C-alpha positions as CSV (number, residue, x, y, z in Angstrom):
1,M,-31.6,-98.8,-46.0
2,S,-31.5,-100.1,-49.5
3,D,-32.0,-98.5,-52.9
4,S,-34.7,-99.6,-55.4
5,K,-32.4,-102.5,-56.6
6,G,-31.7,-103.7,-53.2
7,G,-28.2,-102.2,-52.8
8,I,-27.1,-101.0,-49.4
9,V,-26.9,-97.2,-49.3
10,E,-26.1,-96.7,-45.7
11,G,-23.6,-98.2,-43.3
12,T,-19.9,-97.8,-43.8
13,C,-18.1,-97.6,-47.1
14,I,-14.3,-97.8,-46.8
15,I,-12.0,-96.8,-49.6
16,V,-8.5,-98.1,-49.5
17,G,-5.9,-95.8,-51.1
18,A,-6.0,-92.0,-51.3
19,S,-5.5,-92.0,-55.0
20,H,-6.9,-90.3,-58.1
21,A,-9.6,-93.0,-58.2
22,A,-10.4,-92.4,-54.5
23,A,-10.7,-88.7,-55.1
24,Q,-13.5,-89.3,-57.6
25,L,-15.0,-92.4,-56.0
26,A,-15.6,-90.9,-52.6
27,P,-17.8,-87.9,-53.7
28,S,-19.4,-90.0,-56.4
29,V,-20.6,-92.5,-53.9
30,R,-22.3,-89.8,-52.0
31,Q,-23.9,-88.4,-55.2
32,E,-25.1,-91.9,-56.1
33,G,-27.1,-91.9,-52.9
34,W,-24.9,-93.4,-50.2
35,Q,-26.2,-92.1,-46.8
36,G,-23.7,-93.7,-44.4
37,R,-20.1,-93.1,-43.5
38,I,-17.4,-92.8,-46.2
39,V,-13.9,-93.4,-44.9
40,V,-10.7,-93.1,-47.1
41,I,-7.6,-94.7,-45.8
42,G,-4.3,-93.5,-47.4
43,D,-0.7,-94.3,-46.5
44,E,0.6,-90.9,-47.4
45,P,0.1,-87.8,-45.2
46,Y,-1.7,-86.0,-48.0
47,L,-5.2,-85.7,-49.4
48,P,-5.5,-87.2,-52.9
49,Y,-3.3,-85.2,-55.3
50,H,-2.5,-84.9,-59.0
51,R,0.5,-87.1,-59.8
52,P,1.3,-86.1,-63.4
53,P,2.6,-82.6,-62.4
54,L,5.1,-84.2,-60.0
55,S,7.7,-84.8,-62.7
56,K,7.0,-81.4,-64.2
57,A,5.5,-78.4,-62.4
58,Y,6.2,-79.7,-58.9
59,L,9.8,-80.7,-59.6
60,L,10.3,-77.3,-61.3
61,G,9.0,-75.5,-58.1
62,E,6.1,-73.9,-60.0
63,K,3.6,-75.7,-57.8
64,N,3.5,-76.6,-54.1
65,S,1.9,-79.6,-52.5
66,H,-1.4,-77.7,-51.8
67,D,-1.6,-76.7,-55.5
68,L,-1.5,-80.4,-56.4
69,L,-4.6,-81.3,-54.4
70,I,-7.4,-82.8,-56.5
71,R,-10.0,-81.4,-54.1
72,T,-9.6,-79.2,-51.0
73,A,-10.4,-80.5,-47.5
74,D,-13.5,-78.3,-47.5
75,A,-14.8,-80.0,-50.6
76,Y,-14.5,-83.4,-49.0
77,E,-16.1,-82.1,-45.8
78,K,-19.2,-81.0,-47.7
79,F,-19.7,-84.6,-48.8
80,G,-19.1,-85.8,-45.3
81,I,-16.0,-87.8,-46.3
82,E,-13.6,-88.9,-43.5
83,F,-9.9,-89.4,-44.1
84,R,-7.4,-91.5,-42.2
85,L,-4.1,-90.5,-43.6
86,G,-0.6,-91.9,-42.9
87,E,-2.2,-95.3,-42.2
88,R,-2.0,-98.5,-44.1
89,V,-4.5,-101.4,-44.4
90,A,-2.7,-104.7,-43.5
91,S,-5.5,-107.1,-44.3
92,I,-9.1,-107.6,-45.4
93,D,-11.4,-110.1,-43.7
94,R,-14.2,-110.7,-46.1
95,V,-16.2,-113.0,-43.8
96,R,-16.3,-110.5,-40.9
97,K,-16.3,-107.6,-43.4
98,Q,-13.6,-105.6,-41.8
99,V,-10.1,-104.2,-42.6
100,T,-7.2,-104.4,-40.2
101,L,-4.7,-101.6,-40.1
102,Q,-1.0,-101.9,-39.5
103,D,-1.4,-100.6,-35.9
104,G,-3.7,-103.6,-35.2
105,S,-6.9,-101.6,-35.1
106,S,-9.8,-102.7,-37.3
107,L,-12.8,-101.0,-39.1
108,A,-16.0,-102.7,-40.2
109,Y,-17.3,-102.1,-43.7
110,D,-20.5,-102.7,-45.6
111,K,-19.0,-101.9,-48.9
112,L,-15.3,-101.7,-49.7
113,A,-13.4,-100.0,-52.6
114,L,-9.8,-100.8,-53.5
115,C,-8.0,-97.9,-55.1
116,T,-4.5,-99.1,-54.3
117,G,-2.8,-98.0,-57.5
118,T,0.7,-99.1,-58.3
119,R,4.3,-98.8,-56.9
120,V,7.6,-98.3,-58.6
121,R,9.6,-101.2,-59.8
122,A,12.9,-101.2,-57.9
123,V,16.2,-102.1,-59.5
124,D,18.3,-104.8,-57.8
125,L,21.8,-103.4,-58.5
126,P,24.9,-102.8,-56.4
127,G,24.8,-99.2,-55.0
128,A,21.1,-98.7,-55.5
129,Q,20.8,-97.8,-51.8
130,L,23.3,-94.9,-52.1
131,A,22.0,-91.4,-51.3
132,G,21.2,-89.6,-54.5
133,V,19.5,-92.6,-56.2
134,H,15.8,-92.0,-56.3
135,Y,12.5,-93.3,-57.6
136,L,9.6,-91.0,-58.7
137,R,6.2,-91.8,-57.4
138,G,5.0,-89.4,-54.7
139,I,5.5,-85.9,-53.3
140,A,8.1,-87.2,-50.8
141,D,10.1,-88.6,-53.7
142,I,10.3,-85.3,-55.5
143,D,11.2,-83.5,-52.3
144,R,14.2,-85.8,-51.9
145,I,15.1,-85.4,-55.6
146,R,15.0,-81.6,-55.4
147,R,17.7,-81.6,-52.6
148,H,20.1,-83.1,-55.1
149,V,19.4,-80.7,-58.0
150,N,22.4,-78.6,-58.6
151,E,23.1,-76.5,-61.7
152,G,25.9,-77.9,-63.8
153,A,25.9,-81.2,-61.9
154,H,25.4,-84.6,-63.7
155,A,22.0,-86.3,-63.5
156,A,21.2,-89.7,-65.0
157,I,17.8,-91.1,-65.8
158,V,17.6,-94.9,-65.8
159,G,14.7,-95.7,-68.1
160,G,13.5,-94.0,-71.3
161,G,9.7,-94.1,-70.7
162,Y,7.5,-91.1,-70.4
163,I,8.3,-90.4,-66.8
164,G,12.0,-90.7,-67.5
165,L,11.8,-88.3,-70.5
166,E,9.6,-85.8,-68.6
167,T,12.1,-85.8,-65.7
168,A,15.0,-85.4,-68.1
169,A,13.4,-82.4,-69.7
170,V,12.8,-80.7,-66.3
171,L,16.3,-81.4,-64.9
172,K,17.8,-80.0,-68.1
173,R,15.7,-76.9,-67.6
174,L,17.0,-76.6,-64.1
175,G,20.5,-76.5,-65.4
176,M,21.7,-80.0,-64.9
177,R,23.7,-82.1,-67.4
178,V,21.4,-85.0,-68.1
179,T,21.9,-88.5,-69.5
180,V,19.1,-90.9,-70.3
181,L,20.0,-94.6,-70.1
182,E,17.6,-97.0,-71.8
183,M,18.1,-100.8,-72.1
184,A,15.9,-101.1,-75.2
185,P,17.1,-100.1,-78.7
186,R,15.0,-96.9,-78.5
187,V,13.2,-94.8,-76.0
188,L,9.4,-95.4,-75.5
189,A,9.9,-98.8,-77.1
190,R,7.0,-100.4,-75.4
191,V,4.4,-97.7,-76.1
192,T,5.2,-96.0,-79.4
193,A,6.2,-96.7,-83.0
194,P,9.9,-96.3,-84.0
195,E,9.0,-93.1,-85.8
196,V,7.7,-91.5,-82.6
197,S,10.7,-92.8,-80.6
198,A,13.1,-91.2,-83.1
199,F,11.2,-87.9,-82.8
200,F,11.6,-87.7,-79.1
201,E,15.3,-88.8,-79.2
202,R,15.9,-86.0,-81.7
203,V,14.1,-83.4,-79.6
204,H,16.0,-84.3,-76.4
205,R,19.3,-84.3,-78.1
206,E,18.5,-80.9,-79.6
207,E,17.9,-79.7,-76.0
208,G,21.3,-81.0,-74.9
209,V,20.2,-84.3,-73.3
210,D,22.6,-87.3,-73.8
211,I,20.3,-90.2,-74.9
212,R,21.9,-93.6,-74.8
213,T,19.9,-96.6,-75.9
214,G,20.8,-100.3,-75.8
215,V,22.8,-99.9,-72.6
216,C,22.5,-101.7,-69.3
217,V,23.5,-100.3,-65.8
218,E,26.0,-102.6,-64.0
219,R,26.1,-100.7,-60.7
220,F,26.1,-97.3,-58.9
221,E,29.3,-96.2,-57.1
222,G,30.1,-93.6,-54.6
223,N,31.2,-92.9,-51.0
224,G,27.9,-92.8,-49.2
225,H,26.4,-90.7,-52.1
226,V,26.2,-91.7,-55.7
227,E,29.1,-90.3,-57.8
228,R,29.1,-92.4,-60.9
229,I,27.3,-95.1,-62.9
230,V,29.1,-98.1,-64.4
231,L,27.6,-99.7,-67.5
232,H,27.8,-103.3,-68.6
233,D,30.3,-102.4,-71.3
234,G,32.6,-100.8,-68.8
235,A,31.7,-97.2,-69.5
236,V,31.7,-94.9,-66.5
237,L,29.4,-91.9,-66.3
238,P,29.5,-89.2,-63.6
239,A,26.2,-88.7,-61.7
240,T,25.4,-87.1,-58.4
241,L,21.6,-87.6,-59.0
242,V,20.0,-90.7,-60.4
243,V,16.3,-91.1,-61.1
244,V,15.1,-94.6,-61.8
245,G,12.0,-95.0,-63.9
246,V,11.7,-98.6,-65.1
247,G,7.9,-99.1,-64.7
248,V,5.4,-99.9,-62.0
249,T,3.7,-102.9,-60.4
250,P,0.0,-103.0,-59.4
251,N,-0.7,-103.2,-55.7
252,V,-2.8,-106.3,-55.6
253,E,-1.5,-108.0,-52.5
254,L,-4.4,-107.0,-50.3
255,A,-6.9,-108.3,-52.8
256,Q,-4.9,-111.5,-53.4
257,Q,-4.6,-112.3,-49.7
258,A,-8.3,-111.7,-49.3
259,G,-9.0,-114.3,-52.0
260,L,-10.2,-112.0,-54.7
261,E,-9.4,-112.8,-58.4
262,V,-6.2,-111.3,-59.5
263,D,-4.5,-111.4,-62.9
264,N,-1.9,-108.6,-63.5
265,G,-4.4,-106.4,-61.5
266,I,-7.5,-106.9,-59.5
267,V,-10.0,-108.4,-61.9
268,V,-13.2,-106.4,-62.2
269,D,-16.2,-106.3,-64.5
270,A,-17.4,-103.3,-66.5
271,C,-19.1,-101.9,-63.4
272,A,-15.8,-102.2,-61.4
273,R,-17.1,-105.1,-59.2
274,T,-14.6,-107.7,-58.0
275,S,-15.3,-111.3,-57.5
276,D,-16.8,-110.3,-54.1
277,P,-20.2,-108.4,-54.6
278,D,-19.4,-106.1,-51.7
279,I,-16.0,-105.0,-53.0
280,V,-15.2,-102.8,-56.0
281,A,-11.8,-101.7,-57.3
282,A,-10.8,-98.8,-59.6
283,G,-7.7,-97.2,-61.1
284,D,-4.3,-98.4,-62.1
285,C,-4.6,-101.6,-59.9
286,T,-7.5,-103.1,-61.9
287,M,-7.7,-105.5,-64.9
288,H,-11.0,-104.5,-66.6
289,P,-12.9,-105.1,-69.8
290,S,-12.7,-102.6,-72.6
291,P,-15.2,-102.5,-75.5
292,Y,-12.3,-101.5,-77.7
293,Y,-9.3,-103.6,-76.6
294,G,-10.5,-106.6,-74.6
295,R,-9.2,-107.0,-71.0
296,I,-6.6,-104.4,-70.1
297,R,-4.9,-102.7,-67.1
298,L,-4.3,-99.0,-67.6
299,E,-2.0,-96.5,-65.8
300,S,-4.0,-93.4,-66.6
301,V,-5.7,-90.6,-64.7
302,P,-8.7,-90.5,-67.0
303,N,-9.2,-94.2,-66.6
304,A,-9.0,-93.9,-62.8
305,T,-11.5,-91.1,-62.8
306,E,-14.1,-92.6,-65.1
307,Q,-13.8,-96.1,-63.6
308,A,-14.3,-94.7,-60.2
309,K,-17.7,-93.3,-61.2
310,A,-18.8,-96.8,-62.3
311,A,-17.5,-98.2,-59.0
312,A,-19.5,-95.6,-57.0
313,A,-22.7,-96.5,-58.8
314,A,-22.0,-100.3,-58.2
315,I,-21.6,-99.6,-54.5
316,C,-25.1,-98.1,-54.5
317,G,-26.6,-101.1,-56.4
318,K,-26.6,-99.4,-59.9
319,D,-25.1,-100.6,-63.2
320,K,-23.2,-97.8,-65.0
321,P,-20.7,-99.7,-67.1
322,Y,-17.3,-98.0,-67.7
323,R,-16.8,-97.8,-71.5
324,A,-14.5,-94.8,-71.9
325,L,-11.8,-94.8,-74.6
326,P,-8.3,-94.8,-73.0
327,W,-6.3,-91.6,-73.5
328,F,-3.1,-90.2,-72.0
329,W,-0.7,-87.2,-72.3
330,S,2.9,-86.2,-71.7
331,D,4.5,-82.7,-71.5
332,Q,8.1,-82.4,-72.5
333,Y,9.7,-79.0,-73.2
334,D,7.3,-77.0,-75.4
335,I,5.7,-80.3,-76.6
336,K,2.2,-81.5,-75.7
337,L,1.8,-85.2,-76.6
338,Q,-1.8,-86.4,-76.5
339,I,-2.4,-90.1,-77.0
340,A,-5.8,-91.5,-78.1
341,G,-6.4,-95.2,-77.7
342,L,-3.9,-98.1,-77.4
343,N,-1.7,-99.1,-80.3
344,A,-1.3,-102.8,-79.4
345,G,-1.5,-105.0,-82.5
346,Y,-1.3,-102.2,-85.1
347,D,-0.2,-103.2,-88.6
348,Q,0.4,-99.8,-90.1
349,V,1.6,-96.4,-89.0
350,V,0.7,-93.2,-90.9
351,I,2.5,-90.0,-90.2
352,R,0.7,-86.7,-90.7
353,G,3.1,-83.7,-90.7
354,Q,6.9,-83.3,-90.6
355,R,8.2,-85.7,-88.0
356,D,11.9,-85.2,-89.0
357,A,11.7,-81.4,-88.6
358,G,9.8,-79.2,-86.3
359,R,7.8,-80.3,-83.3
360,S,4.3,-81.0,-84.5
361,F,2.9,-84.1,-86.2
362,T,0.5,-87.1,-85.6
363,A,1.3,-90.8,-85.8
364,F,-1.9,-92.8,-86.6
365,Y,-1.9,-96.5,-85.7
366,L,-4.1,-98.7,-88.0
367,K,-5.2,-102.3,-87.6
368,Q,-6.9,-103.9,-90.6
369,G,-7.8,-100.5,-92.0
370,R,-9.3,-99.0,-88.8
371,L,-7.7,-96.5,-86.5
372,V,-6.8,-98.0,-83.1
373,A,-4.6,-95.2,-81.6
374,A,-3.0,-91.9,-82.4
375,D,0.0,-90.1,-81.0
376,C,-0.7,-86.4,-81.5
377,V,2.3,-84.1,-80.9
378,S,1.1,-80.5,-80.3
379,R,-2.0,-81.2,-82.4
380,A,-5.0,-80.9,-80.1
381,Q,-7.6,-80.8,-82.8
382,E,-6.3,-84.0,-84.4
383,F,-6.3,-85.7,-81.0
384,M,-10.0,-84.9,-80.5
385,V,-11.0,-86.1,-84.0
386,S,-8.9,-89.2,-83.5
387,K,-10.7,-90.1,-80.2
388,R,-14.0,-89.9,-82.1
389,L,-12.8,-91.9,-85.1
390,I,-11.6,-94.7,-82.8
391,A,-14.7,-94.7,-80.6
392,E,-17.0,-94.8,-83.5
393,G,-15.0,-97.4,-85.4
394,V,-14.9,-95.3,-88.6
395,A,-13.0,-96.9,-91.5
396,V,-10.2,-94.6,-92.5
397,D,-8.2,-94.0,-95.7
398,A,-4.5,-94.1,-94.9
399,A,-3.6,-91.8,-97.8
400,R,-6.0,-89.2,-96.6
401,L,-4.8,-89.5,-93.0
402,G,-1.3,-88.6,-94.1
403,N,-2.4,-85.7,-96.3
404,E,-2.4,-82.5,-94.3
405,D,-4.5,-80.8,-96.9
406,F,-7.4,-83.3,-96.2
407,P,-9.5,-82.3,-93.2
408,L,-9.9,-85.3,-90.9
409,K,-13.5,-84.4,-89.9
410,S,-14.5,-85.1,-93.5
411,M,-14.1,-88.8,-92.8
412,F,-17.3,-88.7,-90.7
413,E,-19.1,-87.1,-93.7
414,T,-18.0,-90.0,-95.9
415,V,-19.4,-92.5,-93.4
416,Q,-22.8,-90.6,-93.2
417,Q,-23.0,-90.6,-97.0
């Protein structure tokens, strides 16, 4: 059976990867009119789960694995969605329209969705295989890390990105002595302005975390279990727990081997279609067009969710282009950072609030007089207004942005006048 535009709405739809994108795509495909089988294949033994809480509530022990589930098994059953968990797709045959699993079995598809996400970037250093050296990506990673959390013991975080800083905050709360090691001159160097980096360095130091920037790890040492870290300058730091957070790599190998277009991600159009009309892709693994920033690849839950809706529509022969503004968040101590937009190419930073004291301010990123991004630290209302200012392309006055006595919403009134 086909829909009014000729798209197939029955047969088998296979979703590769039990990710955030898959959790949205599977039920959305059904809601868009798909009448056949929907099969999700995931290499972890869990239904799709929320990953952001891993470095926070799950590591703290405030949530268990069931609490992390995006949807319960019953919810998927109501949509008639099948799961094959703990299995991995080894290859895609686009001519025969089938996927082959690692055990050699194969499944035929009419439509295929790639929600393969990303994987952590490993460090190639002596001692990196020692017990106690961990990466943070899934539930199993946190379970292993927890076994090495001991009050008063030394923990080291290699990498001063958001994941590293979130983990540092939690380990400190759990009573460990924490050191963050960042190769760049400042933490969050790739994603924020120096003013925002300085704020987070100050906060972590106030909480008792040892922040070291401009340092390189030479090797990990220990007798079967990590005991210390040796830096390039010869400094030696004690550490019985190491968490490495130096970025991720998109999982594009399946797509590449199948001959799909790949460029730092699986290349898709605004409707999440790949270069094969019967294959869509959604989530962190995709390189997609943005009406605000050109072609981008995002590591973001909101992106995965919204793009998955577009992919589901495309599977059913409908065009529902994905045009959402990127946004992100990070929780550290009592701080809620909300980020609207992407700051690439900014030429001016305007600070609203007291960045050097307290824990609440906003950093606005401007490019040629227009707002392109905002880092809102414990300022939810300014985050919401910033999203709208960026999305509507409103010209802003830098002096007024920085003036806390000036209500941001008034900028819309100025435009209307």
